[in-house]
VEXLUMLUM-731465 format. One line per field, with one value per atom (N, C-alpha, C): residue in three letters; atom name; y, z, x. Coordinates in Angstrom, 2 decimals. Example, Ala and Ser with C-alpha at 12.3 -4.5 7.8 and 13.67 -1.06 7.14 Angstrom:
BEGIN
aa	c(Ala;Ala;Ala;Ser;Ser;Ser)
at	c(N;CA;C;N;CA;C)
north	c(-5.69;-4.50;-3.30;-2.25;-1.06;0.03)
up	c(7.80;7.80;7.80;7.08;7.14;7.87)
east	c(13.19;12.30;13.20;12.85;13.67;12.90)
! end
This chain:
BEGIN
aa	c(Met;Met;Met;Tyr;Tyr;Tyr;Ser;Ser;Ser;Glu;Glu;Glu;Pro;Pro;Pro;Val;Val;Val;Gly;Gly;Gly;Arg;Arg;Arg;Arg;Arg;Arg;His;His;His;Pro;Pro;Pro;Arg;Arg;Arg;Val;Val;Val;Pro;Pro;Pro;Ala;Ala;Ala;Gly;Gly;Gly;Phe;Phe;Phe;Leu;Leu;Leu;Val;Val;Val;Lys;Lys;Lys;Leu;Leu;Leu;His;His;His;Asp;Asp;Asp;Ala;Ala;Ala;Gly;Gly;Gly;Arg;Arg;Arg;Val;Val;Val;Leu;Leu;Leu;Val;Val;Val;His;His;His;Lys;Lys;Lys;Ala;Ala;Ala;Arg;Arg;Arg;Asp;Asp;Asp;Leu;Leu;Leu;Ser;Ser;Ser;Met;Met;Met;Thr;Thr;Thr;Gly;Gly;Gly;Val;Val;Val;Leu;Leu;Leu;Leu;Leu;Leu;Glu;Glu;Glu;Gly;Gly;Gly;Cys;Cys;Cys;Asn;Asn;Asn;His;His;His;Arg;Arg;Arg;Val;Val;Val;Gly;Gly;Gly;Glu;Glu;Glu;Lys;Lys;Lys;Leu;Leu;Leu;Val;Val;Val;Val;Val;Val;Glu;Glu;Glu;Ile;Ile;Ile;Pro;Pro;Pro;Leu;Leu;Leu;Pro;Pro;Pro;Asp;Asp;Asp;Glu;Glu;Glu;Gln;Gln;Gln;Arg;Arg;Arg;Met;Met;Met;Ile;Ile;Ile;Ala;Ala;Ala;Val;Val;Val;Thr;Thr;Thr;Gly;Gly;Gly;Glu;Glu;Glu;Val;Val;Val;Arg;Arg;Arg;Arg;Arg;Arg;Gly;Gly;Gly;Asp;Asp;Asp;Ala;Ala;Ala;Arg;Arg;Arg;Thr;Thr;Thr;Asp;Asp;Asp;Thr;Thr;Thr;Thr;Thr;Thr;Ala;Ala;Ala;Val;Val;Val;Tyr;Tyr;Tyr;Phe;Phe;Phe;Leu;Leu;Leu;Asp;Asp;Asp;Leu;Leu;Leu;Asp;Asp;Asp;Trp;Trp;Trp;Asp;Asp;Asp;Asp;Asp;Asp;Leu;Leu;Leu;Phe;Phe;Phe;Ala;Ala;Ala;Leu;Leu;Leu;Ala;Ala;Ala;Arg;Arg;Arg;Tyr;Tyr;Tyr;Val;Val;Val;Ala;Ala;Ala;Pro;Pro;Pro;Arg;Arg;Arg;Leu;Leu;Leu;Pro;Pro;Pro)
at	c(N;CA;C;N;CA;C;N;CA;C;N;CA;C;N;CA;C;N;CA;C;N;CA;C;N;CA;C;N;CA;C;N;CA;C;N;CA;C;N;CA;C;N;CA;C;N;CA;C;N;CA;C;N;CA;C;N;CA;C;N;CA;C;N;CA;C;N;CA;C;N;CA;C;N;CA;C;N;CA;C;N;CA;C;N;CA;C;N;CA;C;N;CA;C;N;CA;C;N;CA;C;N;CA;C;N;CA;C;N;CA;C;N;CA;C;N;CA;C;N;CA;C;N;CA;C;N;CA;C;N;CA;C;N;CA;C;N;CA;C;N;CA;C;N;CA;C;N;CA;C;N;CA;C;N;CA;C;N;CA;C;N;CA;C;N;CA;C;N;CA;C;N;CA;C;N;CA;C;N;CA;C;N;CA;C;N;CA;C;N;CA;C;N;CA;C;N;CA;C;N;CA;C;N;CA;C;N;CA;C;N;CA;C;N;CA;C;N;CA;C;N;CA;C;N;CA;C;N;CA;C;N;CA;C;N;CA;C;N;CA;C;N;CA;C;N;CA;C;N;CA;C;N;CA;C;N;CA;C;N;CA;C;N;CA;C;N;CA;C;N;CA;C;N;CA;C;N;CA;C;N;CA;C;N;CA;C;N;CA;C;N;CA;C;N;CA;C;N;CA;C;N;CA;C;N;CA;C;N;CA;C;N;CA;C;N;CA;C;N;CA;C;N;CA;C;N;CA;C;N;CA;C;N;CA;C;N;CA;C;N;CA;C;N;CA;C;N;CA;C;N;CA;C;N;CA;C;N;CA;C;N;CA;C;N;CA;C;N;CA;C)
north	c(87.09;87.22;88.69;89.05;90.43;90.74;91.81;92.17;93.64;93.95;95.29;96.04;97.36;98.15;98.04;98.08;98.01;99.20;98.96;100.03;100.37;99.68;99.97;99.54;100.44;100.15;99.40;99.66;99.02;98.29;96.98;96.24;96.30;96.28;96.31;94.90;94.69;93.43;93.75;92.87;93.11;93.23;94.10;94.32;93.87;94.69;94.32;94.59;95.17;95.46;96.95;97.31;98.70;99.44;100.70;101.57;102.81;103.45;104.70;105.85;106.94;108.17;109.24;109.96;111.08;112.34;113.14;114.31;115.46;116.48;117.70;117.39;116.53;116.22;115.16;114.68;113.62;112.30;111.21;109.87;109.22;108.86;108.24;106.82;105.92;104.54;104.24;103.69;103.34;101.96;101.32;100.02;100.20;99.48;99.49;98.48;98.95;98.04;97.29;98.04;97.39;98.19;97.56;98.11;97.82;98.77;98.56;99.03;98.95;99.41;100.93;101.62;103.08;103.75;102.97;103.61;102.63;103.22;102.43;103.06;102.22;102.69;102.45;103.53;103.47;103.59;102.89;102.98;103.99;104.69;105.58;106.76;107.19;108.26;109.38;110.58;111.68;112.90;112.74;113.84;114.55;115.77;116.57;116.13;116.17;115.88;116.86;116.34;117.16;117.19;116.76;116.76;115.72;116.08;115.17;114.59;113.28;112.55;111.61;111.23;110.15;108.89;107.84;106.59;105.54;104.87;103.76;102.47;101.55;100.32;99.13;98.37;97.18;95.96;95.76;94.63;93.32;92.39;91.07;90.43;89.72;88.99;89.89;91.17;92.07;92.40;92.59;92.86;94.34;95.18;96.62;97.26;98.46;99.24;100.06;100.09;100.97;102.34;103.37;104.74;105.53;106.11;106.80;108.03;109.10;110.26;109.98;110.32;110.10;111.33;111.38;112.49;111.93;112.54;112.12;112.49;111.48;111.70;111.77;111.02;111.09;110.48;110.89;110.33;110.00;109.02;108.61;108.50;109.46;109.48;108.28;107.80;106.65;105.40;105.18;103.97;104.26;105.53;105.95;105.54;105.81;105.46;106.66;106.59;107.63;106.95;107.40;106.85;107.74;107.12;107.82;107.29;108.21;107.89;108.07;107.09;107.16;108.11;109.00;109.99;109.68;109.03;108.91;107.53;106.49;105.15;104.98;104.46;104.14;102.70;102.26;100.94;99.83;99.93;98.88;98.75;99.90;99.88;99.35;99.71;99.23;97.71;97.15;95.70;95.02;95.62;95.05;95.03;96.11;96.13;95.06;94.91;93.90;92.49;92.24;90.93;90.66;91.71;91.54;91.43;92.32;92.42;91.26;90.95;89.99;88.62;87.99;86.68;86.71;87.88;88.00;88.41;88.64;89.02;87.82;88.08;86.95;86.36)
up	c(103.30;102.00;101.69;100.45;100.00;99.86;100.50;100.38;100.00;99.30;98.82;99.77;99.89;100.65;100.00;100.81;100.30;99.38;98.23;97.32;96.27;96.25;95.24;93.86;92.90;91.54;90.71;90.95;90.18;91.16;91.30;92.28;91.98;93.04;92.92;93.04;92.38;92.52;92.94;93.71;94.12;92.89;92.98;91.85;92.22;92.94;93.38;92.38;91.23;90.25;90.28;89.63;89.60;88.41;88.64;87.57;87.51;86.36;86.19;86.18;86.84;86.82;86.16;85.21;84.57;85.14;85.81;86.52;86.35;85.61;85.45;85.06;84.07;83.59;84.38;85.45;86.25;85.95;86.08;86.00;87.35;87.98;89.30;89.20;90.02;90.02;91.38;91.35;92.58;92.43;93.54;93.54;93.53;92.66;92.62;93.64;94.59;95.60;95.02;94.35;93.70;92.48;91.67;90.37;90.11;89.48;89.04;87.60;87.04;85.68;85.58;86.70;86.67;87.39;88.00;88.70;89.34;90.00;90.64;92.00;92.98;94.30;94.39;94.62;94.63;96.04;96.32;97.60;97.51;98.62;98.70;97.76;97.42;96.46;97.15;97.16;97.87;96.98;96.01;95.12;95.64;95.20;95.64;94.97;95.72;95.17;94.02;92.91;91.73;90.74;91.15;90.26;89.15;87.93;86.80;86.49;86.20;85.94;84.76;84.10;83.12;83.83;83.79;84.46;83.40;83.51;82.62;83.42;82.94;83.66;82.81;83.31;82.58;83.04;82.53;82.97;82.61;83.57;83.25;82.11;81.25;80.12;78.98;79.04;77.93;77.17;75.89;75.06;75.01;75.61;75.55;76.89;77.03;78.24;78.07;79.10;79.09;79.57;78.84;79.25;79.30;80.46;80.65;81.53;81.21;82.09;83.27;84.45;85.66;86.52;87.40;88.35;89.76;90.61;92.01;92.67;93.21;93.84;95.36;95.94;97.40;97.79;98.96;99.53;100.99;101.50;102.88;103.52;104.38;105.02;105.95;106.55;107.48;106.76;105.55;104.81;103.72;103.58;102.58;101.17;100.85;99.54;98.87;97.55;96.75;95.69;95.57;94.58;93.34;92.19;90.91;90.04;89.56;88.72;87.26;86.41;84.99;84.27;83.44;82.73;81.26;80.60;79.14;78.60;79.15;78.66;77.23;76.34;75.02;75.05;73.96;73.94;74.15;73.52;73.67;75.13;75.79;77.19;78.08;77.77;78.53;78.46;77.26;77.10;77.80;77.74;78.45;79.96;80.50;81.92;82.26;81.41;81.65;81.65;80.74;80.71;81.98;82.61;83.85;85.05;85.13;86.31;86.41;85.33;85.38;85.98;85.56;86.12;87.61;88.12;89.51;90.47;89.93;90.79;91.61;92.85;93.69;93.20)
east	c(89.33;88.71;88.47;88.54;88.38;86.90;86.43;85.02;84.89;83.83;83.55;82.63;82.82;81.85;80.47;79.44;78.08;77.82;77.22;76.86;77.91;79.04;80.07;79.57;79.64;79.16;80.18;81.45;82.51;83.43;83.24;84.03;85.52;86.28;87.74;88.28;89.42;90.14;91.57;92.19;93.58;94.48;95.48;96.39;97.81;98.54;99.88;101.00;100.70;101.76;102.09;103.21;103.67;103.06;102.70;102.20;103.07;103.10;103.83;102.85;103.23;102.45;103.29;102.71;103.37;102.74;103.56;103.07;104.05;103.65;104.46;105.91;106.09;107.43;108.16;107.56;108.18;107.49;108.26;107.68;107.88;106.78;106.80;106.28;106.80;106.35;105.73;104.51;103.80;103.17;102.94;102.28;100.77;100.09;98.63;98.12;97.34;96.79;95.59;94.70;93.57;93.17;92.31;91.95;90.48;89.80;88.43;88.33;87.15;86.94;86.99;86.95;86.93;88.09;88.98;90.08;91.04;92.03;93.08;93.41;93.71;94.13;95.63;96.38;97.84;98.38;99.47;100.15;101.29;101.54;102.67;102.63;101.46;101.26;100.52;101.07;100.41;100.20;99.33;98.97;97.74;97.55;96.40;95.11;94.02;92.70;92.43;91.95;91.67;92.82;94.00;95.16;94.96;95.36;95.25;96.63;96.65;97.88;97.65;98.71;98.62;99.13;98.32;98.64;98.92;100.07;100.42;100.31;99.47;99.19;99.63;100.62;101.06;100.28;99.07;98.26;98.95;99.01;99.57;98.78;99.47;98.88;98.41;98.66;98.32;99.61;99.51;100.68;101.05;100.23;100.50;100.20;100.70;100.49;99.22;98.38;97.22;97.69;97.39;97.72;96.42;96.13;94.86;95.08;94.38;94.40;93.49;93.97;93.19;93.17;92.19;92.06;92.10;92.91;92.98;91.65;90.97;89.67;89.76;90.69;90.85;92.19;92.64;93.85;93.60;94.32;94.15;95.53;95.87;97.18;97.37;96.28;96.38;96.87;96.37;96.74;97.78;98.18;99.16;98.72;97.45;96.91;96.26;96.18;95.54;94.67;93.42;92.50;92.51;92.72;92.75;91.61;90.76;89.61;90.01;89.69;90.02;89.08;89.65;88.84;88.62;89.56;89.46;89.83;89.24;89.51;88.97;89.80;89.26;88.75;88.13;87.51;88.52;89.69;90.69;91.14;91.35;91.75;90.63;89.40;88.25;88.16;88.32;88.27;89.44;90.62;91.78;91.54;90.99;90.65;89.62;88.62;87.59;88.19;89.15;89.80;90.59;91.11;91.85;90.91;89.93;89.06;88.07;87.37;86.26;86.64;87.74;88.04;88.44;88.76;89.21;88.10;86.92;85.79;85.33;84.92;84.47;83.16)
! end
Protein backbone atom coordinates (compact mmCIF):
# COMPACT_ATOMS: atom_id res chain seq x y z
CA MET A 1 0.00 0.00 0.00
CA TYR A 2 1.16 3.54 -0.74
CA SER A 3 1.92 5.61 2.37
CA GLU A 4 3.00 9.21 2.86
CA PRO A 5 5.88 10.42 5.02
CA VAL A 6 4.66 11.92 8.28
CA GLY A 7 4.11 15.66 8.01
CA ARG A 8 3.57 15.89 4.23
CA ARG A 9 1.26 18.82 3.47
CA HIS A 10 0.37 17.81 -0.07
CA PRO A 11 -0.12 14.05 -0.40
CA ARG A 12 1.20 12.34 -3.48
CA VAL A 13 -0.67 9.90 -5.66
CA PRO A 14 0.88 7.39 -8.08
CA ALA A 15 1.09 8.70 -11.64
CA GLY A 16 2.84 6.43 -14.15
CA PHE A 17 2.27 8.60 -17.24
CA LEU A 18 4.79 10.45 -19.42
CA VAL A 19 5.40 14.20 -19.12
CA LYS A 20 7.34 16.58 -21.35
CA LEU A 21 10.03 18.89 -20.02
CA HIS A 22 11.10 21.96 -21.98
CA ASP A 23 14.66 22.84 -21.05
CA ALA A 24 16.92 25.26 -22.95
CA GLY A 25 15.38 24.50 -26.35
CA ARG A 26 15.19 20.75 -25.75
CA VAL A 27 12.06 18.68 -25.19
CA LEU A 28 12.61 15.71 -22.91
CA VAL A 29 10.12 12.99 -21.99
CA HIS A 30 10.15 11.40 -18.53
CA LYS A 31 7.85 9.14 -16.57
CA ALA A 32 6.02 10.72 -13.63
CA ARG A 33 6.28 8.43 -10.62
CA ASP A 34 3.88 10.45 -8.49
CA LEU A 35 2.03 13.73 -8.47
CA SER A 36 0.73 16.17 -5.88
CA MET A 37 -1.01 19.52 -6.01
CA THR A 38 2.38 21.23 -5.78
CA GLY A 39 4.76 19.08 -7.79
CA VAL A 40 5.75 15.94 -9.62
CA LEU A 41 8.40 13.27 -9.03
CA LEU A 42 10.08 12.23 -12.28
CA GLU A 43 12.05 9.08 -13.08
CA GLY A 44 15.29 9.12 -15.04
CA CYS A 45 15.64 12.87 -14.86
CA ASN A 46 18.89 14.43 -13.68
CA HIS A 47 18.53 18.20 -13.68
CA ARG A 48 20.31 20.53 -11.28
CA VAL A 49 18.62 21.72 -8.10
CA GLY A 50 17.27 25.23 -8.70
CA GLU A 51 16.91 24.72 -12.46
CA LYS A 52 13.63 25.99 -13.92
CA LEU A 53 11.74 23.94 -16.51
CA VAL A 54 8.39 24.02 -18.24
CA VAL A 55 6.49 20.82 -17.49
CA GLU A 56 3.65 19.59 -19.73
CA ILE A 57 1.37 17.10 -17.98
CA PRO A 58 -1.23 15.13 -19.96
CA LEU A 59 -3.60 14.22 -17.12
CA PRO A 60 -5.82 11.26 -17.99
CA ASP A 61 -9.46 12.27 -18.58
CA GLU A 62 -8.57 15.94 -19.18
CA GLN A 63 -9.15 17.55 -22.57
CA ARG A 64 -6.03 19.71 -22.41
CA MET A 65 -2.42 19.60 -21.40
CA ILE A 66 -1.36 21.31 -18.18
CA ALA A 67 1.72 23.46 -18.77
CA VAL A 68 3.46 24.86 -15.71
CA THR A 69 6.85 26.30 -14.87
CA GLY A 70 8.59 24.22 -12.26
CA GLU A 71 11.77 24.35 -10.23
CA VAL A 72 13.92 21.32 -9.48
CA ARG A 73 13.92 20.99 -5.69
CA ARG A 74 15.88 17.77 -5.22
CA GLY A 75 17.31 14.77 -6.98
CA ASP A 76 18.10 11.30 -5.73
CA ALA A 77 20.78 9.34 -7.61
CA ARG A 78 19.92 6.14 -5.69
CA THR A 79 16.35 6.07 -7.00
CA ASP A 80 17.08 8.00 -10.24
CA THR A 81 14.34 10.53 -9.47
CA THR A 82 13.97 14.31 -9.54
CA ALA A 83 11.35 16.35 -7.66
CA VAL A 84 9.93 19.37 -9.50
CA TYR A 85 7.92 22.00 -7.60
CA PHE A 86 5.21 23.90 -9.51
CA LEU A 87 5.71 27.67 -9.57
CA ASP A 88 2.87 29.17 -11.59
CA LEU A 89 -0.27 27.05 -11.63
CA ASP A 90 -3.29 28.94 -12.89
CA TRP A 91 -6.80 28.23 -11.59
CA ASP A 92 -7.77 25.93 -14.47
CA ASP A 93 -4.63 23.84 -13.99
CA LEU A 94 -5.15 23.76 -10.21
CA PHE A 95 -8.70 22.43 -10.64
CA ALA A 96 -7.54 19.85 -13.21
CA LEU A 97 -4.89 18.61 -10.77
CA ALA A 98 -7.48 18.44 -8.00
CA ARG A 99 -9.78 16.37 -10.23
CA TYR A 100 -6.93 13.91 -10.78
CA VAL A 101 -5.44 13.82 -7.27
CA ALA A 102 -8.51 13.87 -5.00
CA PRO A 103 -10.16 10.59 -6.11
CA ARG A 104 -6.83 8.75 -5.80
CA LEU A 105 -6.09 9.77 -2.22
CA PRO A 106 -6.23 6.94 0.32
